[in-house]
C-alpha positions in Angstrom: 12.7 -18.0 2.3 14.2 -17.6 -1.1 11.2 -19.1 -2.8 8.7 -16.9 -1.0 7.4 -14.0 -3.1 8.9 -10.7 -1.8 8.4 -7.0 -2.2 11.2 -4.4 -2.0 8.9 -1.4 -1.3 5.3 -0.1 -1.6 4.9 3.6 -2.4 1.9 5.8 -2.4 2.9 9.2 -3.8 0.8 12.3 -4.7 0.6 13.9 -8.2 3.8 15.8 -7.6 5.7 12.7 -6.6 5.7 13.6 -2.9 5.3 10.9 -0.2 1.9 10.1 1.2 2.6 6.6 2.6 5.8 4.5 1.9 7.3 1.3 3.2 10.6 -0.1 2.4 11.4 -3.7 3.2 15.0 -3.9 2.2 18.3 -2.1 2.8 18.9 -1.5 -0.8 18.1 2.2 -0.3 20.1 2.8 3.0 19.5 6.4 3.5 16.5 8.8 3.3 18.2 10.6 0.5 18.5 7.4 -1.5 14.9 6.6 -1.0 13.8 10.0 -2.0 16.0 9.9 -5.1 14.5 6.5 -6.1 10.9 7.8 -5.5 11.6 10.9 -7.6 13.2 9.1 -10.4 10.4 6.5 -10.5 7.8 9.1 -10.4 9.4 11.1 -13.3 9.7 7.9 -15.5 6.1 6.9 -15.0 4.5 10.3 -15.0 3.6 10.4 -18.7 2.0 7.0 -18.8 -1.7 6.3 -18.5 -2.0 3.7 -15.8 -5.4 4.7 -14.7 -7.6 1.9 -16.0 -5.1 -1.0 -15.7 -1.9 -1.4 -13.8 1.4 -0.9 -15.9 4.7 -2.7 -15.5 8.1 -1.4 -16.1 11.8 -2.3 -15.4 13.4 0.6 -13.4 17.0 0.5 -12.1 17.0 -3.3 -12.3 13.7 -3.7 -10.4 10.2 -4.7 -11.6 7.7 -1.9 -10.8 4.0 -2.3 -11.1 2.0 0.9 -10.7 -1.5 2.4 -11.0 -2.9 5.9 -10.6 -6.2 7.1 -9.3 -7.2 10.8 -8.9 -4.0 12.5 -7.5 -2.5 9.3 -6.0 0.1 7.1 -7.5 0.4 3.4 -6.2 3.8 1.5 -6.8 4.9 -1.9 -5.8 8.6 -2.8 -6.5 10.2 -6.3 -6.6 13.4 -7.9 -7.7 14.1 -8.4 -11.4 13.4 -12.0 -11.1 10.2 -11.7 -9.0 6.9 -13.0 -10.3 5.0 -10.0 -11.9 1.6 -11.5 -11.3 2.3 -11.6 -7.5 3.5 -8.0 -7.6 0.4 -7.1 -9.5 -1.8 -8.9 -6.9 -0.1 -7.0 -4.0 -0.6 -3.7 -6.0 -4.3 -4.6 -6.7 -4.9 -5.6 -3.0 -3.4 -2.4 -1.8 -5.4 -0.4 -4.3 -8.7 -2.1 -3.5 -8.2 -1.8 0.4 -7.5 1.8 0.2 -10.7 2.3 -2.0 -12.7 0.3 0.5 -11.5 2.1 3.6 -11.7 5.6 2.1 -15.3 4.7 0.8 -14.3 5.3 -2.8 -13.2 8.9 -1.9 -9.5 8.1 -3.0 -7.6 11.4 -3.1 -4.5 12.9 -1.4 -6.6 14.8 1.2 -8.7 11.8 2.3 -5.6 9.5 2.3 -3.7 11.9 4.6 -6.7 12.1 6.9 -6.7 8.3 7.1 -3.0 7.8 7.1 -3.1 5.4 10.1 -5.5 3.1 8.3 -3.3 3.0 5.2 -0.2 2.3 7.1 -2.0 -0.6 8.9 -3.0 -1.9 5.4 0.6 -2.0 4.4 1.4 -3.9 7.5 -1.4 -6.4 6.7 -0.2 -6.9 3.1 3.5 -7.3 3.6 5.6 -8.0 6.5 9.4 -7.8 6.2 9.1 -8.0 2.5 7.0 -11.2 2.6 3.5 -11.1 1.0 0.9 -12.0 3.7 -2.4 -11.1 2.0 -3.6 -9.6 -1.3 -7.4 -9.7 -0.9 -8.7 -6.2 -0.4 -11.8 -7.1 1.6 -9.9 -9.4 3.9 -7.3 -6.7 4.6 -9.9 -4.1 5.1 -11.7 -6.4 7.6 -8.5 -7.0 9.6 -7.7 -3.3 9.7 -11.2 -1.9 10.4 -12.6 -4.5 12.8 -11.4 -5.8 16.1 -11.7 -9.5 16.1 -11.3 -9.9 19.9 -14.7 -8.4 20.8 -16.6 -9.5 17.7 -17.2 -6.0 16.3 -19.3 -5.5 13.2 -17.9 -5.9 9.8 -16.6 -3.0 7.8 -19.7 -2.7 5.6 -21.8 -2.3 8.7 -19.7 0.4 10.3 -19.7 4.1 9.8 -16.4 5.9 8.8 -15.9 7.1 12.4 -16.6 3.7 13.9 -14.1 2.1 11.5 -11.6 4.7 12.5 -12.2 4.2 16.2 -11.9 0.4 15.8 -8.6 0.7 13.7 -7.2 3.1 16.3 -8.1 0.5 19.1 -6.5 -2.3 17.2 -3.4 -0.2 16.7 -3.2 0.7 20.3 -3.6 -2.9 21.4 -1.0 -4.1 18.9 1.5 -1.6 20.2 0.9 -2.6 23.9 1.4 -6.3 23.2 
């Protein structure tokens, strides 16, 4: 397991540094207060950068952080200081791409909060327990928005309401099994 690429956390914050969707995969931040302090410090450090066109990389508190902004959302992926930056960048890009696909390029805080269930499912499809599972945005979107058991239509052929209903069905089935 030591040779597997791993992620410490994935953060989606708004333009004020408040949580939209976050997942921590280690116990390095044991309390909610520690997690919130990390998020606030990271947000403050990266606020003045221009990570809108290309992802940026920084060392922060002994961690590698890759981040990118769009509209009023700030995407962050954190890894250990010896983690491969390219893998972390691929995780960030996959998350960024799938959110854009599922939100139909209307990527802003309001739309993200309205579709929070889909975003959290995306995080589960990208990383499990810190181990990177998938980084291809279209594959992740397909897994989240379709139900493979009954051969539902692909994401591109579904309306937003159909995609949401399919994702909710998928979530309900995964919780029941």
